[in-house]
A tleap script that builds the chain and sets N, CA, C and O, in Angstrom:
source leaprc.protein.ff14SB
mol = sequence {
  NMET THR GLU LYS LYS THR SER SER PHE ARG
  LYS LEU ILE ASP GLY GLU THR PRO VAL LEU
  VAL ASP PHE PHE ALA THR TRP CYS GLY PRO
  CYS HIE ALA TYR SER PRO ILE LEU ALA GLN
  LEU LYS ALA ASP LEU GLY ASP ASP LEU ARG
  LEU VAL LYS ILE ASP VAL ASP ARG ASN GLU
  GLU ILE CYS GLN LYS LEU GLY VAL SER SER
  MET PRO THR THR ILE ILE PHE GLN ASN GLY
  GLU LEU LYS PHE ARG ALA ALA GLY VAL GLN
  PRO ILE SER VAL LEU LYS ALA GLU LEU SER
  LYS LEU THR CALA
}
set mol.1.N position { 26.728 237.339 146.084 }
set mol.1.CA position { 25.943 237.276 147.303 }
set mol.1.C position { 26.877 237.435 148.492 }
set mol.1.O position { 27.978 236.886 148.516 }
set mol.2.N position { 26.427 238.180 149.454 }
set mol.2.CA position { 27.259 238.343 150.629 }
set mol.2.C position { 27.315 237.028 151.394 }
set mol.2.O position { 26.362 236.249 151.390 }
set mol.3.N position { 28.442 236.798 152.047 }
set mol.3.CA position { 28.626 235.545 152.792 }
set mol.3.C position { 27.583 235.398 153.891 }
set mol.3.O position { 27.096 234.298 154.149 }
set mol.4.N position { 27.236 236.527 154.547 }
set mol.4.CA position { 26.261 236.475 155.639 }
set mol.4.C position { 24.902 235.981 155.134 }
set mol.4.O position { 24.296 235.098 155.741 }
set mol.5.N position { 24.425 236.552 154.021 }
set mol.5.CA position { 23.129 236.128 153.478 }
set mol.5.C position { 23.174 234.667 153.038 }
set mol.5.O position { 22.219 233.920 153.253 }
set mol.6.N position { 24.281 234.263 152.422 }
set mol.6.CA position { 24.406 232.880 151.972 }
set mol.6.C position { 24.349 231.924 153.150 }
set mol.6.O position { 23.619 230.933 153.113 }
set mol.7.N position { 25.115 232.213 154.197 }
set mol.7.CA position { 25.139 231.296 155.336 }
set mol.7.C position { 23.813 231.313 156.079 }
set mol.7.O position { 23.381 230.272 156.575 }
set mol.8.N position { 23.141 232.489 156.172 }
set mol.8.CA position { 21.851 232.478 156.853 }
set mol.8.C position { 20.814 231.705 156.068 }
set mol.8.O position { 19.976 231.027 156.662 }
set mol.9.N position { 20.849 231.788 154.727 }
set mol.9.CA position { 19.894 231.029 153.933 }
set mol.9.C position { 20.162 229.535 154.082 }
set mol.9.O position { 19.224 228.747 154.201 }
set mol.10.N position { 21.438 229.138 154.076 }
set mol.10.CA position { 21.776 227.721 154.272 }
set mol.10.C position { 21.270 227.219 155.611 }
set mol.10.O position { 20.709 226.127 155.698 }
set mol.11.N position { 21.466 228.011 156.652 }
set mol.11.CA position { 20.986 227.622 157.987 }
set mol.11.C position { 19.469 227.502 157.990 }
set mol.11.O position { 18.904 226.610 158.622 }
set mol.12.N position { 18.828 228.405 157.280 }
set mol.12.CA position { 17.370 228.437 157.219 }
set mol.12.C position { 16.796 227.154 156.613 }
set mol.12.O position { 15.796 226.627 157.099 }
set mol.13.N position { 17.434 226.655 155.549 }
set mol.13.CA position { 16.879 225.503 154.830 }
set mol.13.C position { 17.463 224.176 155.294 }
set mol.13.O position { 17.041 223.118 154.827 }
set mol.14.N position { 18.428 224.218 156.207 }
set mol.14.CA position { 19.076 222.998 156.662 }
set mol.14.C position { 18.401 222.501 157.930 }
set mol.14.O position { 18.562 223.088 159.000 }
set mol.15.N position { 17.655 221.433 157.808 }
set mol.15.CA position { 16.982 220.883 158.972 }
set mol.15.C position { 15.981 219.820 158.548 }
set mol.15.O position { 15.586 219.740 157.385 }
set mol.16.N position { 15.585 219.014 159.512 }
set mol.16.CA position { 14.644 217.925 159.253 }
set mol.16.C position { 13.254 218.455 158.891 }
set mol.16.O position { 12.557 217.869 158.063 }
set mol.17.N position { 12.854 219.572 159.521 }
set mol.17.CA position { 11.544 220.155 159.246 }
set mol.17.C position { 11.545 220.781 157.846 }
set mol.17.O position { 12.412 221.600 157.539 }
set mol.18.N position { 10.586 220.406 156.999 }
set mol.18.CA position { 10.518 221.009 155.662 }
set mol.18.C position { 10.350 222.529 155.745 }
set mol.18.O position { 9.636 223.045 156.605 }
set mol.19.N position { 11.018 223.223 154.838 }
set mol.19.CA position { 10.943 224.684 154.765 }
set mol.19.C position { 10.347 225.056 153.410 }
set mol.19.O position { 10.946 224.793 152.367 }
set mol.20.N position { 9.172 225.666 153.432 }
set mol.20.CA position { 8.550 226.136 152.203 }
set mol.20.C position { 8.929 227.604 152.039 }
set mol.20.O position { 8.611 228.440 152.886 }
set mol.21.N position { 9.613 227.902 150.938 }
set mol.21.CA position { 10.019 229.274 150.657 }
set mol.21.C position { 9.117 229.820 149.553 }
set mol.21.O position { 9.039 229.266 148.456 }
set mol.22.N position { 8.444 230.914 149.872 }
set mol.22.CA position { 7.569 231.602 148.920 }
set mol.22.C position { 8.310 232.828 148.409 }
set mol.22.O position { 8.508 233.793 149.147 }
set mol.23.N position { 8.718 232.786 147.146 }
set mol.23.CA position { 9.347 233.944 146.508 }
set mol.23.C position { 8.230 234.792 145.910 }
set mol.23.O position { 7.511 234.346 145.016 }
set mol.24.N position { 8.091 236.015 146.410 }
set mol.24.CA position { 6.970 236.860 146.012 }
set mol.24.C position { 7.452 238.271 145.702 }
set mol.24.O position { 8.602 238.627 145.960 }
set mol.25.N position { 6.542 239.063 145.142 }
set mol.25.CA position { 6.790 240.488 144.933 }
set mol.25.C position { 5.557 241.245 145.430 }
set mol.25.O position { 4.427 240.785 145.264 }
set mol.26.N position { 5.786 242.396 146.032 }
set mol.26.CA position { 4.666 243.167 146.589 }
set mol.26.C position { 3.700 243.631 145.506 }
set mol.26.O position { 2.518 243.838 145.781 }
set mol.27.N position { 4.187 243.795 144.279 }
set mol.27.CA position { 3.362 244.282 143.167 }
set mol.27.C position { 2.676 243.148 142.398 }
set mol.27.O position { 1.983 243.402 141.413 }
set mol.28.N position { 2.862 241.909 142.838 }
set mol.28.CA position { 2.386 240.719 142.112 }
set mol.28.C position { 0.996 240.307 142.600 }
set mol.28.O position { 0.833 239.891 143.747 }
set mol.29.N position { -0.006 240.426 141.721 }
set mol.29.CA position { -1.376 240.047 142.078 }
set mol.29.C position { -1.525 238.594 142.508 }
set mol.29.O position { -2.100 238.331 143.564 }
set mol.30.N position { -1.018 237.628 141.714 }
set mol.30.CA position { -1.120 236.230 142.123 }
set mol.30.C position { -0.438 235.954 143.475 }
set mol.30.O position { -0.874 235.082 144.227 }
set mol.31.N position { 0.622 236.694 143.773 }
set mol.31.CA position { 1.308 236.512 145.068 }
set mol.31.C position { 0.359 236.855 146.219 }
set mol.31.O position { 0.334 236.166 147.239 }
set mol.32.N position { -0.422 237.928 146.044 }
set mol.32.CA position { -1.382 238.310 147.081 }
set mol.32.C position { -2.470 237.247 147.228 }
set mol.32.O position { -2.928 236.978 148.339 }
set mol.33.N position { -2.882 236.647 146.121 }
set mol.33.CA position { -3.894 235.587 146.168 }
set mol.33.C position { -3.338 234.321 146.825 }
set mol.33.O position { -4.092 233.536 147.399 }
set mol.34.N position { -2.028 234.127 146.741 }
set mol.34.CA position { -1.369 232.930 147.273 }
set mol.34.C position { -1.202 232.986 148.792 }
set mol.34.O position { -1.186 231.949 149.454 }
set mol.35.N position { -1.081 234.181 149.335 }
set mol.35.CA position { -0.831 234.337 150.771 }
set mol.35.C position { -1.828 233.615 151.668 }
set mol.35.O position { -1.408 232.937 152.606 }
set mol.36.N position { -3.149 233.732 151.418 }
set mol.36.CA position { -4.097 233.015 152.291 }
set mol.36.C position { -3.965 231.490 152.183 }
set mol.36.O position { -4.206 230.778 153.157 }
set mol.37.N position { -3.588 230.993 151.011 }
set mol.37.CA position { -3.386 229.546 150.838 }
set mol.37.C position { -2.220 229.097 151.706 }
set mol.37.O position { -2.308 228.084 152.400 }
set mol.38.N position { -1.130 229.851 151.666 }
set mol.38.CA position { 0.041 229.500 152.468 }
set mol.38.C position { -0.238 229.650 153.959 }
set mol.38.O position { 0.241 228.852 154.766 }
set mol.39.N position { -1.002 230.660 154.324 }
set mol.39.CA position { -1.367 230.848 155.736 }
set mol.39.C position { -2.200 229.664 156.228 }
set mol.39.O position { -2.005 229.191 157.347 }
set mol.40.N position { -3.118 229.191 155.405 }
set mol.40.CA position { -3.936 228.031 155.776 }
set mol.40.C position { -3.071 226.779 155.894 }
set mol.40.O position { -3.249 225.979 156.812 }
set mol.41.N position { -2.140 226.614 154.966 }
set mol.41.CA position { -1.228 225.465 155.006 }
set mol.41.C position { -0.430 225.469 156.307 }
set mol.41.O position { -0.307 224.433 156.960 }
set mol.42.N position { 0.107 226.611 156.683 }
set mol.42.CA position { 0.878 226.725 157.919 }
set mol.42.C position { -0.009 226.445 159.124 }
set mol.42.O position { 0.418 225.781 160.069 }
set mol.43.N position { -1.239 226.945 159.096 }
set mol.43.CA position { -2.175 226.699 160.197 }
set mol.43.C position { -2.486 225.208 160.314 }
set mol.43.O position { -2.580 224.673 161.419 }
set mol.44.N position { -2.644 224.545 159.179 }
set mol.44.CA position { -2.961 223.114 159.179 }
set mol.44.C position { -1.778 222.259 159.653 }
set mol.44.O position { -1.970 221.267 160.355 }
set mol.45.N position { -0.564 222.645 159.269 }
set mol.45.CA position { 0.611 221.807 159.555 }
set mol.45.C position { 1.386 222.237 160.794 }
set mol.45.O position { 2.158 221.447 161.337 }
set mol.46.N position { 1.196 223.456 161.245 }
set mol.46.CA position { 1.846 223.925 162.469 }
set mol.46.C position { 3.365 223.771 162.434 }
set mol.46.O position { 4.029 224.221 161.500 }
set mol.47.N position { 3.900 223.125 163.473 }
set mol.47.CA position { 5.355 222.981 163.616 }
set mol.47.C position { 5.966 221.982 162.642 }
set mol.47.O position { 7.187 221.831 162.607 }
set mol.48.N position { 5.140 221.294 161.847 }
set mol.48.CA position { 5.670 220.350 160.857 }
set mol.48.C position { 6.150 221.065 159.590 }
set mol.48.O position { 6.608 220.424 158.645 }
set mol.49.N position { 6.040 222.400 159.577 }
set mol.49.CA position { 6.432 223.180 158.398 }
set mol.49.C position { 6.978 224.529 158.844 }
set mol.49.O position { 6.425 225.188 159.724 }
set mol.50.N position { 8.086 224.922 158.209 }
set mol.50.CA position { 8.568 226.299 158.350 }
set mol.50.C position { 8.207 227.011 157.058 }
set mol.50.O position { 8.500 226.528 155.964 }
set mol.51.N position { 7.568 228.161 157.197 }
set mol.51.CA position { 7.146 228.957 156.047 }
set mol.51.C position { 7.968 230.238 156.029 }
set mol.51.O position { 8.007 230.985 157.007 }
set mol.52.N position { 8.627 230.478 154.894 }
set mol.52.CA position { 9.479 231.652 154.748 }
set mol.52.C position { 9.057 232.392 153.491 }
set mol.52.O position { 8.890 231.791 152.430 }
set mol.53.N position { 8.886 233.710 153.619 }
set mol.53.CA position { 8.529 234.523 152.463 }
set mol.53.C position { 9.734 235.385 152.116 }
set mol.53.O position { 10.297 236.051 152.985 }
set mol.54.N position { 10.130 235.375 150.849 }
set mol.54.CA position { 11.271 236.163 150.394 }
set mol.54.C position { 10.812 237.114 149.296 }
set mol.54.O position { 10.317 236.690 148.252 }
set mol.55.N position { 10.986 238.403 149.552 }
set mol.55.CA position { 10.640 239.447 148.587 }
set mol.55.C position { 11.727 239.466 147.513 }
set mol.55.O position { 12.887 239.757 147.805 }
set mol.56.N position { 11.354 239.159 146.279 }
set mol.56.CA position { 12.345 239.052 145.198 }
set mol.56.C position { 13.041 240.381 144.911 }
set mol.56.O position { 14.195 240.398 144.481 }
set mol.57.N position { 12.351 241.485 145.146 }
set mol.57.CA position { 12.954 242.791 144.875 }
set mol.57.C position { 14.005 243.176 145.917 }
set mol.57.O position { 14.856 244.027 145.660 }
set mol.58.N position { 13.942 242.557 147.072 }
set mol.58.CA position { 14.909 242.867 148.136 }
set mol.58.C position { 15.988 241.797 148.267 }
set mol.58.O position { 16.939 241.970 149.029 }
set mol.59.N position { 15.855 240.716 147.547 }
set mol.59.CA position { 16.789 239.596 147.663 }
set mol.59.C position { 17.180 239.071 146.287 }
set mol.59.O position { 17.064 237.877 146.009 }
set mol.60.N position { 17.640 239.970 145.437 }
set mol.60.CA position { 17.935 239.612 144.048 }
set mol.60.C position { 19.012 238.535 143.936 }
set mol.60.O position { 18.942 237.676 143.057 }
set mol.61.N position { 20.011 238.578 144.826 }
set mol.61.CA position { 21.119 237.634 144.708 }
set mol.61.C position { 20.673 236.180 144.912 }
set mol.61.O position { 21.051 235.295 144.144 }
set mol.62.N position { 19.882 235.949 145.934 }
set mol.62.CA position { 19.423 234.574 146.205 }
set mol.62.C position { 18.480 234.122 145.085 }
set mol.62.O position { 18.477 232.948 144.715 }
set mol.63.N position { 17.693 235.033 144.551 }
set mol.63.CA position { 16.796 234.695 143.445 }
set mol.63.C position { 17.591 234.305 142.203 }
set mol.63.O position { 17.241 233.348 141.511 }
set mol.64.N position { 18.660 235.047 141.922 }
set mol.64.CA position { 19.512 234.705 140.780 }
set mol.64.C position { 20.173 233.355 140.996 }
set mol.64.O position { 20.238 232.534 140.081 }
set mol.65.N position { 20.657 233.131 142.191 }
set mol.65.CA position { 21.343 231.873 142.488 }
set mol.65.C position { 20.411 230.668 142.300 }
set mol.65.O position { 20.829 229.612 141.824 }
set mol.66.N position { 19.146 230.848 142.683 }
set mol.66.CA position { 18.180 229.752 142.581 }
set mol.66.C position { 17.399 229.774 141.265 }
set mol.66.O position { 16.576 228.892 141.020 }
set mol.67.N position { 17.650 230.771 140.422 }
set mol.67.CA position { 16.969 230.841 139.131 }
set mol.67.C position { 15.504 231.190 139.229 }
set mol.67.O position { 14.702 230.754 138.404 }
set mol.68.N position { 15.148 231.968 140.227 }
set mol.68.CA position { 13.755 232.389 140.401 }
set mol.68.C position { 13.499 233.580 139.484 }
set mol.68.O position { 14.111 234.637 139.639 }
set mol.69.N position { 12.583 233.398 138.520 }
set mol.69.CA position { 12.309 234.483 137.584 }
set mol.69.C position { 10.825 234.806 137.464 }
set mol.69.O position { 10.463 235.821 136.870 }
set mol.70.N position { 9.965 233.966 138.016 }
set mol.70.CA position { 8.534 234.266 137.978 }
set mol.70.C position { 7.974 234.197 139.389 }
set mol.70.O position { 8.481 233.464 140.238 }
set mol.71.N position { 6.926 234.969 139.626 }
set mol.71.CA position { 6.326 235.018 140.941 }
set mol.71.C position { 4.858 234.643 140.878 }
set mol.71.O position { 4.171 234.985 139.915 }
set mol.72.N position { 4.373 233.949 141.886 }
set mol.72.CA position { 5.178 233.404 142.978 }
set mol.72.C position { 5.914 232.135 142.535 }
set mol.72.O position { 5.465 231.422 141.639 }
set mol.73.N position { 7.031 231.877 143.170 }
set mol.73.CA position { 7.728 230.598 143.013 }
set mol.73.C position { 7.794 229.954 144.390 }
set mol.73.O position { 8.160 230.596 145.374 }
set mol.74.N position { 7.438 228.685 144.442 }
set mol.74.CA position { 7.456 227.935 145.689 }
set mol.74.C position { 8.569 226.909 145.608 }
set mol.74.O position { 8.649 226.138 144.652 }
set mol.75.N position { 9.427 226.903 146.616 }
set mol.75.CA position { 10.474 225.889 146.700 }
set mol.75.C position { 10.415 225.294 148.105 }
set mol.75.O position { 10.371 226.018 149.099 }
set mol.76.N position { 10.414 223.973 148.168 }
set mol.76.CA position { 10.439 223.290 149.458 }
set mol.76.C position { 11.803 222.637 149.624 }
set mol.76.O position { 12.269 221.892 148.762 }
set mol.77.N position { 12.425 222.936 150.751 }
set mol.77.CA position { 13.719 222.352 151.103 }
set mol.77.C position { 13.565 221.472 152.329 }
set mol.77.O position { 12.704 221.707 153.176 }
set mol.78.N position { 14.409 220.458 152.412 }
set mol.78.CA position { 14.517 219.654 153.626 }
set mol.78.C position { 15.960 219.183 153.708 }
set mol.78.O position { 16.515 218.692 152.725 }
set mol.79.N position { 16.561 219.332 154.872 }
set mol.79.CA position { 17.968 218.981 155.078 }
set mol.79.C position { 18.870 219.658 154.044 }
set mol.79.O position { 19.858 219.075 153.597 }
set mol.80.N position { 18.525 220.888 153.671 }
set mol.80.CA position { 19.333 221.651 152.734 }
set mol.80.C position { 19.166 221.266 151.277 }
set mol.80.O position { 19.817 221.840 150.405 }
set mol.81.N position { 18.297 220.296 151.002 }
set mol.81.CA position { 18.094 219.828 149.629 }
set mol.81.C position { 16.763 220.310 149.075 }
set mol.81.O position { 15.755 220.344 149.781 }
set mol.82.N position { 16.776 220.686 147.790 }
set mol.82.CA position { 15.548 221.090 147.123 }
set mol.82.C position { 14.701 219.837 146.885 }
set mol.82.O position { 15.153 218.882 146.254 }
set mol.83.N position { 13.470 219.855 147.399 }
set mol.83.CA position { 12.584 218.691 147.280 }
set mol.83.C position { 11.410 218.926 146.327 }
set mol.83.O position { 10.846 217.978 145.782 }
set mol.84.N position { 11.046 220.204 146.131 }
set mol.84.CA position { 9.903 220.535 145.276 }
set mol.84.C position { 10.072 221.968 144.810 }
set mol.84.O position { 10.543 222.831 145.551 }
set mol.85.N position { 9.675 222.206 143.556 }
set mol.85.CA position { 9.741 223.562 143.016 }
set mol.85.C position { 8.618 223.743 142.015 }
set mol.85.O position { 8.374 222.872 141.180 }
set mol.86.N position { 7.934 224.876 142.098 }
set mol.86.CA position { 6.864 225.171 141.143 }
set mol.86.C position { 6.686 226.684 141.041 }
set mol.86.O position { 6.838 227.411 142.022 }
set mol.87.N position { 6.364 227.136 139.838 }
set mol.87.CA position { 6.052 228.542 139.616 }
set mol.87.C position { 4.537 228.690 139.565 }
set mol.87.O position { 3.829 227.790 139.114 }
set mol.88.N position { 4.052 229.827 140.029 }
set mol.88.CA position { 2.617 230.090 140.021 }
set mol.88.C position { 1.953 229.653 141.317 }
set mol.88.O position { 2.567 228.998 142.160 }
set mol.89.N position { 0.705 230.022 141.455 }
set mol.89.CA position { -0.068 229.674 142.645 }
set mol.89.C position { -0.351 228.168 142.636 }
set mol.89.O position { -0.866 227.629 141.656 }
set mol.90.N position { -0.007 227.505 143.732 }
set mol.90.CA position { -0.218 226.058 143.852 }
set mol.90.C position { -1.421 225.782 144.751 }
set mol.90.O position { -1.587 226.435 145.781 }
set mol.91.N position { -2.254 224.827 144.372 }
set mol.91.CA position { -3.375 224.461 145.246 }
set mol.91.C position { -2.843 223.874 146.555 }
set mol.91.O position { -1.791 223.235 146.575 }
set mol.92.N position { -3.568 224.093 147.629 }
set mol.92.CA position { -3.135 223.587 148.933 }
set mol.92.C position { -2.998 222.058 148.908 }
set mol.92.O position { -2.154 221.496 149.605 }
set mol.93.N position { -3.831 221.395 148.105 }
set mol.93.CA position { -3.769 219.931 148.022 }
set mol.93.C position { -2.425 219.458 147.453 }
set mol.93.O position { -1.876 218.453 147.904 }
set mol.94.N position { -1.907 220.180 146.470 }
set mol.94.CA position { -0.603 219.835 145.875 }
set mol.94.C position { 0.502 220.030 146.909 }
set mol.94.O position { 1.379 219.178 147.055 }
set mol.95.N position { 0.458 221.140 147.619 }
set mol.95.CA position { 1.482 221.425 148.633 }
set mol.95.C position { 1.445 220.388 149.748 }
set mol.95.O position { 2.490 219.906 150.185 }
set mol.96.N position { 0.244 220.044 150.209 }
set mol.96.CA position { 0.127 219.040 151.266 }
set mol.96.C position { 0.634 217.678 150.799 }
set mol.96.O position { 1.276 216.959 151.564 }
set mol.97.N position { 0.350 217.321 149.546 }
set mol.97.CA position { 0.811 216.041 149.011 }
set mol.97.C position { 2.338 215.997 148.963 }
set mol.97.O position { 2.944 214.991 149.331 }
set mol.98.N position { 2.957 217.087 148.511 }
set mol.98.CA position { 4.424 217.145 148.455 }
set mol.98.C position { 5.026 217.090 149.860 }
set mol.98.O position { 6.017 216.396 150.086 }
set mol.99.N position { 4.435 217.812 150.789 }
set mol.99.CA position { 4.964 217.843 152.150 }
set mol.99.C position { 4.763 216.516 152.874 }
set mol.99.O position { 5.573 216.136 153.719 }
set mol.100.N position { 3.676 215.809 152.540 }
set mol.100.CA position { 3.433 214.530 153.203 }
set mol.100.C position { 4.507 213.508 152.844 }
set mol.100.O position { 4.805 212.608 153.630 }
set mol.101.N position { 5.091 213.653 151.643 }
set mol.101.CA position { 6.182 212.762 151.242 }
set mol.101.C position { 7.413 212.957 152.139 }
set mol.101.O position { 8.208 212.037 152.330 }
set mol.102.N position { 7.552 214.157 152.678 }
set mol.102.CA position { 8.751 214.497 153.457 }
set mol.102.C position { 8.582 214.218 154.945 }
set mol.102.O position { 9.567 214.078 155.669 }
set mol.103.N position { 7.342 214.138 155.400 }
set mol.103.CA position { 7.110 213.940 156.827 }
set mol.103.C position { 6.637 212.537 157.152 }
set mol.103.O position { 6.374 212.218 158.311 }
set mol.104.N position { 6.528 211.694 156.124 }
set mol.104.CA position { 6.026 210.335 156.347 }
set mol.104.C position { 7.045 209.485 157.083 }
set mol.104.O position { 6.790 208.312 157.355 }
savepdb mol mol.pdb
quit
């Protein structure tokens, strides 16, 4: 992985505000179904959540480093630490429950 990408990803996930990273592929049907769920989650939580989408085909190095092999994969970071990880489409209720643990 290039140093620039590594340091930008670290900066991205390092902070008090939870960062939900959606690893997706443009050709992935479930990923397309997941987008409206994530959009609603962001709308509901506003500034209490940073939402980042990473195209796995364009970011192979970070995917390998994090062991992302299925799409969609959701990873939530806070203060640079992995707090939640799941493969597949997650219900908004599960995501909100996980995020509420971090903002309480």
